[in-house]
LOKELUM-890522 format. One record per residue (C-alpha): residue in three letters; x, y, z. Coordinates in steps of 0.25 Angstrom, whole numbers, plus 5000, padded with zeros to 4 digits. Layout:
BEGIN
ALAXYZ...
***
This chain:
BEGIN
MET500049995002PRO500850154996ALA500950245009THR500350365001ILE498750385003VAL497950314992PRO496850444990ALA495450424995TYR494350474986TRP492750474987LEU492850444973TYR494250454964GLY494650584964GLU493550624972ARG493850684986LEU493150625000ALA493050765006GLU491650795006ARG491350704995PHE489750644998PRO489350504993ASP488250474984ALA487750304989LEU488350274974HIS489350344965ILE489650284952GLU490150324940PRO490750244929ILE492250204928VAL492550314916ALA492150424922ARG493150444934SER494450364926SER494450434915LEU494550564922HIS495750484928GLY496550454917TRP495950304920THR496850284932ILE496250284946GLN497250314957PRO497150214969HIS496450284979LEU495250244989HIS493750284992HIS493650275008ASP492050255007LEU491550204994PHE491450064988GLN491750074973PHE491049964963PHE491749964951LEU491349894937VAL492149914925THR491349884911GLN492349924901GLY493849944902GLY494649914913GLY496049894920ARG496549894932THR496249934948ARG497149904960VAL496249884970ASP496949884985GLY498549874977ARG497649734968ASP497749764954HIS496649724945ARG496349724931LEU494849784926ALA494049734913PRO492649744910GLY491749674921ALA492649724933ALA492049774944LEU492749834958LEU492249824971LEU493049934979PRO492749954993PRO493050085003SER494650135004THR494950014992ILE496150064986HIS496150044972GLU496450114957PHE496250114945ALA496850104931PHE495850084920LEU495750074904GLU495450184898ASP493750194896THR493550074907ASP492050094910GLY491250054920PHE490750094935VAL491250154948ALA490250144960SER490450194973ALA489850194986ALA490250244999ALA489750115010THR488750175016SER487950175002LEU488050045004ARG487450025018ARG486249965016LEU486949845008PHE487949815017GLU486949815028SER486049705022GLU487149625016PRO488249645026GLU489049545020ALA489249655008ARG490049765017SER491349645016LEU491049605001LEU491449744997GLY492249775009ALA493549714999PRO493849764984ALA493649674974VAL493949674959LEU492749604952SER492749544937VAL491349504932ALA491149464917ALA490949604909SER489649564902GLY489049464915ALA487949494923GLN488749554935ALA489449654928THR488049674919MET487249694934LEU488249794941GLU488549864928SER487049894928LEU487149924943MET488050024938GLN487250084927LEU486250114937ALA486850154947MET487450274939ARG486350314932GLU485750334948PHE487150414951ALA487250504939ALA485550534941ASN484950634952LEU483650564956PRO482950554968ALA483450444977ARG484650464969GLU485450414983PHE484650314987SER484750244973LEU486250244972GLY486150184987ALA485450074979TYR486550054967ALA487650064978ASP486949934984LEU486749864972ILE488249884965ALA488749854978SER488049714980TRP488449674965PHE489849684972VAL489549614983ARG488849514977ALA490249514967MET490949494978ARG490249394986GLY490549304970ALA491949354970LYS492349304984ALA492849184980SER493849244972GLY494549314981GLU494749464985PRO495849584981ALA496949574991LYS496849685001ASP497949755007PRO497749735023ARG497849885025ALA496949905015GLY495949795020LEU495949865034VAL495750015029ARG494349945022ARG494049855032PHE494149975042VAL493250065033GLU492349965035ARG492249925049VAL492150085051GLU490950075040MET490049975047ARG490550055060PHE490650205059GLN489450235068HIS490050165080HIS491150265078ASP492250135084SER493650165089LEU494750155080ASP495250045089ASP493949995087HIS494049975071ALA495449925074ARG495049805082GLU493949755073LEU494849755062GLY495949685070VAL497049805068SER497849925076VAL497050055076PRO498550125072HIS498450025060LEU497050035056SER497350195055ARG498850165048SER497950095037CYS496850185035ARG497750325033GLU498950225026LEU497550185014LEU496550295018GLY497250415022ARG496550425033SER496350375048ALA495550265053ALA494950375061ARG494350455049VAL493850335041ILE492850315054GLN492350475052ASP492450475039ARG491550365038LEU490750425047MET490650565041ILE490250495027GLU489050445036ALA488750575041ARG488850655027ARG487650555021ASP486750565032LEU487050715033VAL486550725017TYR485750595016THR485050605030ALA483950685036MET484650655048SER485050745060ILE486550765063SER486250705078GLN485650585070ILE486750575060SER487650605072PHE487050485080ARG486750395068LEU488350405065GLY488650345080PHE488950505086THR488550505098ASP488350665098PRO487750735088ALA488650855089TYR490150765088PHE489650715077SER489350855071ARG490850895075PHE491350755070PHE490650825056ALA491150935055LYS492650905059ARG492550825047ALA491450905035GLY492051045040VAL490551055043SER489551015052PRO488250925048SER487350995048ASP488151095038TYR488350965029ARG487150925029ALA486751075025LYS487651075012ALA487350925008
***
């Protein structure tokens, strides 16, 4: 693993600060890759699951240090904090769908195995003209139409498409288990398991000692791994997760500030307001008013 910090983006080339996610973001591969000379440098996404389908062209990808060739029919699963890069052939196309873990909450609650099946990166090969590829391509085409339109219930519909696309990959990963998974760098695996545990436990405000003990490592090792791979401390990972949920509640719900604070595990709404304002630069009420 290189000593330099791998850059993190919301979407490739877009800064993390103040970026607020749709339930699902989807775009053609060509839309972003062609702007960067068909080469996507190593990077990661803190809080996004990404799902790719290559429909024409190809190239290569490196996922957590392991190289893979891409061809039509390649389907990629990239969970949060996966380090990845691409060298596409010119005019490669397909789809890339990105969903925050919060968007997949309903899937994870109804299918407990889904989180673990989506928890490791995978590069799958399906017959480009086969039923599986056709189904995934159809889902992504429909999702992209919804994403581009400004219709009533857009956020609900995008959340439903996020569940459907993720469910396709859950089923594909069940079928691919016997063929093995890509080798993972131990630190990348640790950080990914930590991020996954934070996702499940952020409302409980577990201490770093609690997280480290459950993961079987020391707090210094956990914090060092997060800093070296993510460029932020383990404590910051927890704080950032709370901020994502707070922003979503402030924008998408009518809950009061007090209700949001209690839902997020804060026992004192005033402390929640100070916590939010310190990290967002504005109070929760001002953030809601400007959203």
